[in-house]
C-alpha positions in Angstrom: -6.9 117.5 45.9 -7.0 121.3 46.0 -6.8 123.0 49.4 -10.1 124.3 50.8 -10.3 128.1 51.4 -10.8 128.6 55.1 -13.0 131.5 56.0 -10.9 134.2 57.8 -13.3 134.7 60.7 -13.4 131.0 61.6 -11.1 131.5 64.6 -8.6 129.0 66.0 -5.0 129.1 65.3 -5.3 127.6 61.8 -8.9 128.8 61.2 -10.4 125.3 61.5 -13.2 125.2 64.1 -16.2 122.8 64.3 -19.4 124.9 63.9 -21.2 122.5 66.3 -18.9 122.2 69.2 -16.5 125.2 68.5 -13.5 122.8 69.1 -10.4 123.0 67.0 -9.3 119.4 67.7 -9.7 116.7 65.1 -8.1 113.3 65.2 -8.2 110.2 62.9 -11.3 108.7 64.8 -13.3 111.9 64.5 -11.8 114.0 61.7 -13.0 117.6 60.9 -14.5 117.7 57.4 -15.3 120.5 55.0 -18.3 120.9 52.8 -17.1 121.5 49.2 -20.1 123.6 48.5 -20.3 126.1 51.4 -17.2 125.5 53.5 -19.2 124.1 56.4 -16.5 122.8 59.0 -17.8 120.1 61.3 -16.6 117.0 63.2 -17.7 113.8 61.3 -19.4 112.4 64.5 -21.3 115.7 65.1 -22.8 115.8 61.5 -24.1 112.2 61.6 -24.8 109.9 58.7 -23.2 109.2 56.4 -20.0 110.7 57.8 -20.1 108.5 61.0 -19.8 105.5 58.8 -17.0 106.6 56.6 -15.4 109.8 55.1 -16.1 109.7 51.4 -13.3 110.0 48.9 -13.4 113.2 46.8 -16.0 115.9 47.3 -18.4 116.0 50.2 -21.5 118.2 50.4 -23.5 119.0 53.5 -27.4 118.3 53.3 -28.1 121.8 52.3 -25.6 122.0 49.4 -26.5 118.5 48.4 -30.2 119.3 48.1 -29.4 122.3 45.9 -27.4 120.1 43.6 -29.9 117.2 43.5 -33.3 118.0 45.2 -35.1 114.7 44.5 -32.1 112.6 45.6 -31.4 114.6 48.6 -35.1 114.0 49.9 -34.6 110.3 49.6 -31.1 110.4 51.3 -32.5 112.6 54.2 -35.5 110.3 54.7 -33.1 107.3 55.1 -30.9 109.3 57.6 -33.9 110.3 59.8 -35.0 106.6 60.2 
């Protein structure tokens, strides 16, 4: 899997900072994940479904990027998450 480009102004020693809590700490029970579309950096538990259930294999896209890729599917996924 190719390395993700970390934005230079992300802060932290290695540039990995959760945009929600501003923490640089990730661990196996709450990993920090990267959106493959926009480089959003966030803890899995801070983002919510589906990340709290499991980290997907391969690419992962935040809701905003996912909706750009598949607008009709994103609406149905978002509706399920909000229930």
